[in-house]
C-alpha positions as CSV (number, residue, x, y, z in Angstrom):
1,X,4.8,-37.2,-42.7
2,X,5.4,-36.5,-38.9
3,X,2.3,-36.3,-36.7
4,X,1.6,-32.9,-35.2
5,X,-0.1,-32.9,-31.8
6,X,-2.8,-30.3,-31.5
7,X,-2.6,-28.4,-28.3
8,X,-5.9,-28.3,-26.6
9,X,-7.3,-25.3,-24.7
10,X,-6.9,-27.3,-21.4
11,X,-3.2,-28.0,-22.2
12,X,-2.6,-24.3,-22.9
13,X,-4.2,-23.3,-19.6
14,X,-2.1,-25.9,-17.8
15,X,1.1,-24.3,-19.2
16,X,0.2,-20.9,-17.8
17,X,1.7,-20.3,-14.4
18,X,0.8,-17.6,-11.9
19,X,3.4,-15.9,-9.8
20,X,3.1,-13.6,-6.8
21,X,5.8,-11.0,-6.2
22,X,6.6,-8.7,-3.3
23,X,7.4,-5.1,-4.3
24,X,8.8,-2.1,-2.4
25,X,9.3,1.4,-3.7
26,X,10.1,5.0,-2.8
27,X,6.8,6.7,-3.9
28,X,8.4,10.1,-4.2
29,X,10.1,9.0,-7.5
30,X,6.9,7.9,-9.2
31,X,3.4,9.1,-10.2
32,X,1.7,6.4,-8.2
33,X,1.1,2.7,-9.0
34,X,-1.4,2.7,-11.8
35,X,-0.3,2.9,-15.4
36,X,-0.7,6.4,-17.0
37,X,0.3,8.0,-20.2
38,X,3.1,10.5,-20.1
39,X,4.3,9.9,-16.5
40,X,6.5,7.3,-14.7
41,X,4.5,4.8,-12.7
42,X,5.4,1.7,-10.7
43,X,3.1,-0.5,-12.8
44,X,4.6,0.5,-16.1
45,X,8.2,0.0,-14.8
46,X,7.4,-3.4,-13.2
47,X,5.6,-4.7,-16.2
48,X,8.5,-3.6,-18.4
49,X,11.1,-5.3,-16.2
50,X,9.1,-8.6,-15.9
51,X,8.4,-8.6,-19.6
52,X,12.1,-8.4,-20.3
53,X,12.7,-11.5,-18.1
54,X,9.8,-13.4,-19.7
55,X,10.7,-12.3,-23.3
56,X,7.0,-11.7,-23.7
57,X,4.4,-9.1,-22.5
58,X,3.5,-9.3,-18.8
59,X,0.6,-7.6,-17.1
60,X,0.5,-7.3,-13.3
61,X,-2.4,-7.0,-10.8
62,X,-1.7,-5.3,-7.5
63,X,-3.1,-5.6,-4.0
64,X,-3.4,-1.8,-3.7
65,X,-3.1,1.1,-6.1
66,X,-1.1,3.6,-4.2
67,X,-1.2,7.4,-5.1
68,X,1.6,9.6,-6.2
69,X,4.2,10.0,-3.4
70,X,2.9,7.1,-1.4
71,X,5.6,4.4,-0.6
72,X,5.4,0.6,-0.2
73,X,7.4,-1.8,1.9
74,X,4.9,-4.7,1.6
75,X,3.1,-4.4,-1.7
76,X,2.0,-7.6,-3.4
77,X,1.2,-8.2,-7.1
78,X,0.6,-11.2,-9.3
79,X,1.0,-12.1,-13.0
80,X,0.5,-15.0,-15.4
81,X,3.1,-16.3,-17.8
82,X,4.1,-19.3,-19.8
83,X,7.8,-18.5,-19.4
84,X,9.8,-21.1,-17.5
85,X,11.8,-19.2,-14.9
86,X,12.9,-19.9,-11.3
87,X,11.7,-17.6,-8.5
88,X,15.3,-16.3,-8.2
89,X,15.4,-15.6,-12.0
90,X,12.2,-13.4,-11.7
91,X,13.7,-11.4,-8.7
92,X,17.2,-10.9,-10.0
93,X,16.1,-10.4,-13.6
94,X,13.4,-7.9,-12.8
95,X,15.7,-5.9,-10.5
96,X,18.3,-5.7,-13.2
97,X,15.8,-3.9,-15.3
98,X,14.3,-1.6,-12.6
99,X,15.4,1.9,-11.6
100,X,16.6,3.0,-8.2
101,X,13.8,3.3,-5.7
102,X,11.9,0.2,-7.0
103,X,12.6,-3.5,-6.3
104,X,11.0,-6.9,-6.4
105,X,11.8,-8.5,-3.0
106,X,10.5,-12.0,-3.6
107,X,8.7,-14.2,-6.1
108,X,6.6,-17.4,-5.6
109,X,4.6,-19.6,-7.9
110,X,1.1,-19.6,-6.6
111,X,-2.2,-21.4,-7.1
112,X,-4.3,-20.0,-10.0
113,X,-7.0,-19.2,-7.4
114,X,-4.7,-16.5,-5.9
115,X,-5.6,-12.9,-6.7
116,X,-3.4,-10.1,-5.3
117,X,-6.4,-7.8,-4.8
118,X,-9.4,-10.1,-4.2
119,X,-7.7,-12.8,-2.1
120,X,-6.4,-10.2,0.4
121,X,-7.9,-10.5,3.9
122,X,-6.6,-7.1,5.1
123,X,-4.1,-4.3,4.2
124,X,-2.0,-2.4,6.6
125,X,-0.6,1.2,6.2
126,X,1.9,3.0,8.3
127,X,2.0,6.8,8.5
128,X,5.3,8.2,9.8
129,X,5.6,11.7,11.4
130,X,9.0,13.3,12.2
131,X,8.6,15.9,14.9
132,X,11.4,18.5,15.4
133,X,12.0,22.2,14.8
134,X,14.1,21.5,11.7
135,X,12.7,19.9,8.6
136,X,14.2,16.5,7.5
137,X,17.1,16.4,5.1
138,X,17.9,13.0,3.7
139,X,14.5,11.8,4.8
140,X,12.7,14.5,2.9
141,X,9.6,13.1,1.1
142,X,10.0,9.8,2.9
143,X,8.5,11.0,6.2
144,X,5.9,13.6,7.1
145,X,7.3,16.5,9.2
146,X,5.8,18.8,11.8
147,X,7.6,21.3,14.0
148,X,4.7,21.1,16.5
149,X,4.8,18.9,19.6
150,X,2.1,16.3,19.4
151,X,0.3,14.7,22.4
152,X,0.3,11.0,21.6
153,X,-2.1,10.2,24.5
154,X,-4.7,12.5,23.0
155,X,-4.2,10.9,19.5
156,X,-4.6,7.4,21.0
157,X,-7.8,8.4,22.8
158,X,-9.2,9.9,19.6
159,X,-8.3,6.8,17.5
160,X,-10.4,4.4,19.5
161,X,-13.7,5.6,18.0
162,X,-12.4,4.8,14.5
163,X,-11.8,1.2,15.1
164,X,-14.5,-1.2,14.0
165,X,-17.0,-1.1,11.1
166,X,-18.1,2.3,10.1
167,X,-19.2,4.5,7.2
168,X,-16.0,6.5,6.5
169,X,-17.5,9.0,4.1
170,X,-15.9,11.8,6.0
171,X,-12.5,10.3,5.5
172,X,-12.7,9.6,1.7
173,X,-11.5,11.8,-1.1
174,X,-14.1,13.7,-3.0
175,X,-13.1,11.8,-6.2
176,X,-13.1,8.4,-4.5
177,X,-14.7,5.8,-6.9
178,X,-15.4,3.1,-4.3
179,X,-19.0,1.9,-4.6
180,X,-19.7,2.1,-0.9
181,X,-17.9,3.8,2.1
182,X,-18.2,1.2,4.8
183,X,-14.9,-0.3,5.9
184,X,-13.8,-2.2,9.0
185,X,-10.6,-1.0,10.8
186,X,-9.2,-4.0,12.7
187,X,-6.5,-2.1,14.4
188,X,-5.5,1.6,14.7
189,X,-2.5,2.3,16.9
190,X,-0.3,5.4,17.6
191,X,3.3,5.0,18.9
192,X,6.1,7.3,19.7
193,X,9.9,7.1,20.1
194,X,12.0,10.2,20.4
195,X,11.0,12.6,17.5
196,X,9.2,9.8,15.7
197,X,5.4,9.1,15.8
198,X,3.9,6.4,13.7
199,X,0.3,5.5,13.0
200,X,-0.5,1.9,12.0
201,X,-3.9,1.2,10.4
202,X,-5.1,-2.3,9.4
203,X,-8.4,-2.7,7.7
204,X,-10.4,-5.0,5.3
205,X,-10.0,-2.2,2.7
206,X,-9.4,1.5,2.3
207,X,-11.1,4.4,0.6
208,X,-9.0,6.9,-1.4
209,X,-7.0,9.1,1.0
210,X,-8.6,7.4,4.0
211,X,-5.4,6.9,5.9
212,X,-4.1,10.4,5.1
213,X,-7.3,11.9,6.3
214,X,-7.2,9.9,9.5
215,X,-3.6,11.0,10.0
216,X,-4.7,14.6,9.4
217,X,-7.5,14.4,12.0
218,X,-5.3,12.7,14.6
219,X,-2.5,15.3,14.0
220,X,-4.9,18.2,14.6
221,X,-6.0,16.6,17.8
222,X,-2.4,15.9,18.8
223,X,-1.5,19.6,18.5
224,X,-4.5,20.6,20.7
225,X,-6.1,22.5,17.8
226,X,-9.1,20.1,18.1
227,X,-10.7,18.2,20.9
228,X,-10.3,14.5,21.4
229,X,-14.0,14.1,20.5
230,X,-13.6,15.7,17.2
231,X,-12.6,12.4,15.5
232,X,-16.0,10.9,16.5
233,X,-17.8,14.1,15.3
234,X,-16.1,13.9,11.9
235,X,-16.9,10.2,11.6
236,X,-20.5,10.6,12.5
237,X,-21.0,13.6,10.2
238,X,-20.1,11.5,7.1
239,X,-19.1,14.9,5.6
240,X,-15.6,15.2,4.1
241,X,-15.8,19.0,4.4
242,X,-15.7,18.7,8.2
243,X,-12.7,16.4,8.2
244,X,-9.9,19.0,8.1
245,X,-6.7,18.8,6.1
246,X,-5.5,15.7,4.2
247,X,-2.0,14.8,5.4
248,X,0.8,14.7,2.9
249,X,1.6,11.4,1.1
250,X,5.3,11.7,2.2
251,X,4.9,9.6,5.4
252,X,2.5,7.0,4.1
253,X,3.7,3.4,3.5
254,X,1.7,0.3,2.4
255,X,3.4,-1.9,4.9
256,X,1.6,-5.3,4.6
257,X,-1.1,-7.3,2.8
258,X,-2.5,-10.4,4.6
259,X,-3.7,-13.5,2.7
260,X,-5.1,-16.9,3.7
261,X,-2.3,-19.2,4.8
262,X,-2.8,-21.8,2.1
263,X,-1.5,-19.4,-0.5
264,X,1.9,-19.4,1.3
265,X,2.6,-15.7,0.7
266,X,5.7,-14.6,2.6
267,X,5.2,-12.3,5.6
268,X,6.0,-8.6,5.1
269,X,9.5,-7.4,6.2
270,X,10.0,-6.5,9.9
271,X,9.6,-2.8,10.4
272,X,12.5,-0.7,11.7
273,X,12.8,-1.0,15.5
274,X,11.3,2.4,16.1
275,X,9.2,3.1,12.9
């Protein structure tokens, strides 16, 4: 009678591999990242595509759960599997099963210590404003639009008070479930080229709608409707009701997630020359 080798728990754990993947998507096509019943989400589609490649159920963990309408050019996620596939197999196989507007850009086997969310050192968002008299056509829902002329110098001056570690209660959504409102903004810049204005925000973490509320405050200051000091007043008030209008999700992109170098996560794609 042939001997049957019992597989120990340690052997089973060793056979499980962890992969990190880069993901980009047009958020206007989906109801956000997080899986939800009855609507189309990025998580559900990605898990379905990867499960087809693995021929087994796959669950993914993301670096940041973006809201409905928010885009990503530098999203990162991870998953565990016993399936033996090459990095190229994961990328091409997943993309074969994904709809337009959603793609896996790279895949790497990573150390089991890696966690897409908890290993992240910082996240970076870009908010894109298109400023002209006529609304965008082929860029509709991919950029935010205003017919007003914005003063970038005023926006830059106002942005300086938001850099650093602060209580961002006035910039969080009323339904935000974060346990505490303190975040550290490493960098907040405002740039302009022709009709384009883009706001880059890098921080150790973000509250719900935080970037959109920052964009809303800076836009109101850029139009002259509010003073440059208003950004500081809103911040110090810690009162969301004083923070003005939340900017639309159309122009918001999760553009980068930064990790310790020893995880060998590929850098995010280079942004467009102007935005």
